[in-house]
N, C-alpha and C positions, 0 to 999 in steps of 0.2 A: 662278211667277217674279214678283217685284215690279217695278213700274214705277220707273224712276230718280227720278221726282219724289216718289214715296212714300218712298224712302230719304232724300231730302233733308229731308222733313218730319219724319221720325222722329229725326233727329239734332238734339240740342239741348244746350246747356251748362247745367250745374247752377247756375252763378253767372255773372252778367254782369260787364262791365267796371266798373260802378259798385260792385258788391260787392267786387271786388278792390281798388279804390281805397280804399274804406272800411277794408278789412282792412289795407292798407298804412299808412294814416294811424294806425290804432289801434296797429299794431306799432311805428311810429316813436314814438308817445307813450309806449309802455311802455319803449322803449330810452332815451328822454330822461329819463324818471322815474328809472330805475335809475342812469343816469349822474349825475343830480343827488344821489342818495343816496350815491354812492360817495365815499369819502374816508378819511383816516387815522382810526383809532380810538385809544382810550386804551390805554396799556400799564400794567404794574405800577409802572414807574418814573416815568412821565410822564402827567399828566392832560391831555386835549385837550378844551376846552370846545366845540369846533366840532361835536362829535357831537350836541349838543342845539340846533343852529341851526334856526330855523324852516323854512329851505329843505329841510333834510334830514329833519325829522320831521313836517312838515305838508304842504308844497307838493308835494314829490316823490311821496309816496304817493298824493295826490289825482290827480296826473298819471298815475301808473301805473294807478290804478283806472279813470280815465276811458278810458285806452287799452284795458283789458280789456273795459269795457262797449261801447266802440266796435267791438271785434272781434265781440262777440255780435250787435250791430246789423248788422254787415256780413255775418254768416252768415245771419241771419234775414230780411234785407231781400228783399222780393219786388217786382220791378218791375211796374208797371201795364202791362197789355197794351193796345195801342191798337186 
């Protein structure tokens, strides 16, 4: 039979609160990036020049990519033990 203190020492979380915060921020960046890319497209009858706006083709994908990279950092982050 194990001692109660031993059971407490064996229980640990795979990720700490800081990891979850980083994952949350990365996920929010991804959502914001996709929302910035969202918009009306061109149809056969009407051309929409906004599909080539710098916000939609340059800035929003960079925001999405940074969100994905931040999620990887949040998963791999290891807190220093004191």
